N, C-alpha and C positions, 0 to 999 in steps of 0.2 A: 504494500500500500504506500509506503514511504516513497519509493521510486516513482510510482504513478503520480502521486500528489506533487512531488518535486518537478516532474516533467510538465505537469499541467500549470503549475503556479510559479515556475521559474525560480526555484530555490528560495522562495519567500516564506520563511518560517511563520511569520505573523499571519499571512494569508492562509496558510495551511491550518493553523490553529483556529482561525476564524471560521474556516469551512467546517472543521470538525465540530465546532460549538454552535453552528447555525442550523435551524430546522431545515430539513431537506424534504420537499414534498414527494419526490420520487422514492425516497427511502422510508418515509413515514415517521420522521423524527430527526433528532440530532445524531449524526454519525458517532460522536464521542460516547453517547449513551448506548448505542447499538453494539459497539465493539467489545462490550463487556462479556458477551457470550460468543461461543464459537460460531454459531449460526449467523449472528449479527456481523461478526468480523468477516466471514466469508461473503455475505451479501454486500457489505461496504466495499470490500476489496474488488469484487466482481464489478460493482458499479463504477468505481474509479478506473479500473482497468479497461472497461468498455469505453469510457470517455477518452482515456489516454490513446487507445487504438485509433480513435477518430482524428486525433491531432496530427 
């Protein structure tokens, strides 16, 4: 997930943190809350990887 966020946000740690803490309609909540579980982590990683592939 780190590599994908880094690629999408241009190594901006603040932007990555903000993305993790902001409600995401596609994911149904804040990514930071969802990565507490294995299922949530996989869903968030898949989501970020999908968008990274489009860049």
